[in-house]
N, C-alpha and C positions, 0 to 999 in steps of 0.2 A: 289382238289387243283386248285387255280386260275392260268390261263396261260396268260403270258404277252409276246406279240410279239414285238421285236425290228426289224423293217423293214427299212433297210438303204442301198440304192443304193450306197451312199458314206458312208462307215461305220464309226462308232465312233472309236476313238483310243482304243487300247486293254486295256489300263488302265481305260478308261471310262466304257467299257463293264464289266470289273472285278468289278468295284464299283457298277454298276447297278445290277449285279448279287448278290452282297453282300446285297444290300437293299432288293431284292426280296427273297433271301434265308432266311433272318431274318423273313420275313413275311410268310414264307412257301408257296411262289408263285413259279411257274415254269417259267424259262426264255426260250423263243424260239427265235432263231436268224435267220434272213434272211438278208444276206449281199451280196453286189455286184451283186444283181440280174439284169439280162438284159431283162427278159421276164415278163411282168406284170401278166401273168398267174400264175407265181410262187408266186407273192404277193397275188393274189386272193385265191390261194389254202392255203397259210400259214395262212391267216386271218380267215378262216372258223370257227374254233372252239376256238378262243382265247377270253379272257375276257377283255383284254386291249391291246392297241397298242401305241408304241412310234415310231415316225418318225422324220426325219430331214427335208430335202426339198422334200421328196417323196410325190407324189400327192395322197391324200385320196379322191377319187372321189365317186360319187354315186354308181358306179360299185363295188368299194371296200366295201362301206357300205352295199350294198345289199348282198355281199358274206359273210359278217361277222355276222353270225347268233347269236352269243353269246356276241358280243361286247357291252361293257358298257361305255367305255371311250377311247378317243384317245388324246394323248398329243404330240404336236409339240415341240420338244426340241429346243427352240429358241423363239425369240420375235414375228417375223412375222408369220402369220398363213393363208396367202392367198392360200396356197397349200391344205387347208382343205375345203371340201364342207360343209359349216356350215348348210345349209338348209337340206341337206341329213342327216346330223348327228341329227339335231333337230327332223326331221320327224321319224327317227328310235329310238328316245329317247336315243341317245348316247350323253354323255357330251364331248365337245371338249375344250381342254385347250392349253395354251402356257406356257412358262417358262420365264416370263419377268424378265429382270435384270441379268440373268445368263451370257449373253455374252456381256453385255453393255460396259464394260471397254475395251474389245477387239475391238469392233466397234469404240469406241471413240479414242483409240490409233491409229487405222488405219486412221481415219479422220484427226487427227493432223499430222500423219506421211506423208500422201499425201499432206497436206498443206505445210509442210516443203520441200518436194520433188519438188513441182511445184514452190515454192518461190525461190528455188535454181536452177531453169531451168532444172529440171530432172538430175542434176549433170552433165551438159554438158561441164564443164570446164570454163564457163563464169561467170561473176559477177551476183549474184542474189540479192534478197532482204531478209530482216529479218522480223520475226513475231512480235518482241517486238514493242510495241507502236501502232500496228495496231488494228483495231476494227473487232471483229468476232461476227456475229449474229447466234443465234441458233433458227432454225425454228422447233419448237416442243420441249418442255422442259420436256421430259420424262427421263427415266433412262440413255439412251445414251447421251441426251442433257446435263444432269447434269455433266456427266463425261467429256464431251467435254469442258464445261465451266471450270471445275476444272483444267484440263490439260492446257488449253489456258491461264489461269491466271498464271500458273507456267512459261509460256513463256513471261509473261509481256504484254499480250494482254488485251484490254478493251473488256468486254464480255456483250453482249446484248441478250435478248431472247423474243420471242413471242410465247405464247401458251394460247389460250382462255380458256383452261380447267384447267389451273394452276393459283392459286392465286398469285397476284403480291408480296404479303408479303413473300410467300414461295420462290419466285425467289430472292428477295432482301436478304433473309437470307443467301443465298449462295454467296453473293457479286457480283451478276449479276444484270444488269439494265433491268427491264421489259419495253417493248414498247407497245403502244396501238394498233398498227396495223401491219399487215405483210408488207404493203407498207413502213412504217416507218423503219422497220427492214432492208429491202433490200436497202433502200435509204441511210442508215447510215453506212453500214458495207462493208469493202473491202473484207472480207472473210465471207462466208455464209455456215454454216453446216446444211444440209437438212436431217431431221430425221423423217419426217412425214410418216405415214403408207400408203399403197396403198389400196384405196377403191374407190367406185363410186364417192365420192365427191372430192377426191384428184388426181385421174388420170388425167394427162396432165394439172394439175393446176399451175405448175411452167413453165411460158413461157416468151415471150418477154416483156410483160408489167412489170413483176416483175424484171426479170434479168437486163433489160436495165436501171433500176433505180439505180443499184449499182454504187458506186464511181469508179473513175479511178483506174486501177490495180485490177479489180474485179476477185475473184476466187470463183466459186461455187463448194462446196464439197458435193457429193451425196453418202451417205452410206445407203440410204433408198432403194427404188426400182426404176428401170429405167422407170416404167410406170407413175410415178408422173411428169415426164418431158414431155413437149410438144416439141418433137424433131424437128419438122419443124420450130418452133419459136426459138429453141436453135441454129439451123443453121443460122437463120437470125441474132442473136446476134453475132455469130462468124464472120459473113461476115461484119457486120457494126462496130464492135468494136475490133480493133487490140490488145487492152489491156486485153480483156476478156480471162479467163482460166477456164477450166472445168476438175475436177477430179472426178472419179466415181468408186464405188465398184461393177461395172458390166458395161460392154461396152454397149453403146446405139445401137439401130438398125441402126443408121446412122453413125456408127463407121468408115466405109470405107471413107466416104466423109470428115469427120473430120481429119482422119489420113493422107489423101491425100492432104489436103489444109493447115492445121494449125499446122505445126510442132512446137513442144516446148510449145504448149498452152493447152495440155491435158495430162492426164494419166488415163488409165483404167486397173483395175486388170484383169488377164486372166480368172478368174471366181469369183463368189461372195466369198469374203475372210474375211468379217468383223468378223465372229465368228471362223475363222480358227486359234485358238491358243489351245495349250494343256489344258490350264486352262479352257477356255470357253467350250471346248469339254466335259470335265469331269463335269463341273458345270451344264450344261444344261441337260445332260443325267441323272445324279444323281437326279436332281430336278424333272425331269419327272417321274422317278421311285418312288420317295417319294410321289409325288402328286397322283399317281395312288393308292398306298397303303392307303394313307390318305382318298381318296375318297371312295374306296371300303369298308374300315373298319369303317370309321367315317362319310361318306357323305359330306366331305369338298369339296365345289365347288368354293373356293376362286378365282381360276384362270380360271374359265369358260368363254369362249368367244362366246358361242352360246345361 
């Protein structure tokens, strides 16, 4: 019998675990649960004899891979996979996957929710501004970007997008206007939804040169990763532009300086919350279980990332 370990320091909801178990039971696979662990040694012990692994934000390091003698596949239940050591997986002949699209709507709703919140001054009792008629730019038009555009149009916003990997015609079909450069996107839009992945090319790629191009009343919305922001240059924008606002689904390392100087111009979630909905929790977990079964039984590598 194949064994599938679900290792989650921050556990799935019980409903998600029940549906994951249902998928695995149907395939005659054994579910092994490791939840709320505080010692990485427990993770290393649990992974020793399993065939497959599902994680959330848990770090699958080379040490974990070396301990997993029977592991064939690891699935990160979510879109981002920078917590997986892809090189170690590849060297050990282990397939690494993510579950793209399963939490995209949750992330997009958070992005627009934070935009509304900051536009209304964090609900401080004073007059704010409206989203209707404003321009929003989508930096990376993947699953999250498409949902952001869909919701923003419902608010009456003009939606623009830049993504060199997506055909302009595909963007136009969604009623979104493609632009030819990232500089044009930032220059044109009062609101900017940042959805790019964190990798060697994108880390610290969003800094003063881009942000300072934004029109008066600019708001940068980051539901990606804090690492894609050049924080030293972010602070420079804050100091030079009193109209600039920044909302993020994870506090930057320079949080204390921002909160101490720029009251009312920021909002940071207390932890990364983009995927923190009941629906996304279930969708990502069940997708991970289905992908594992499909890979082991049929060799399907559709969502392989290494």
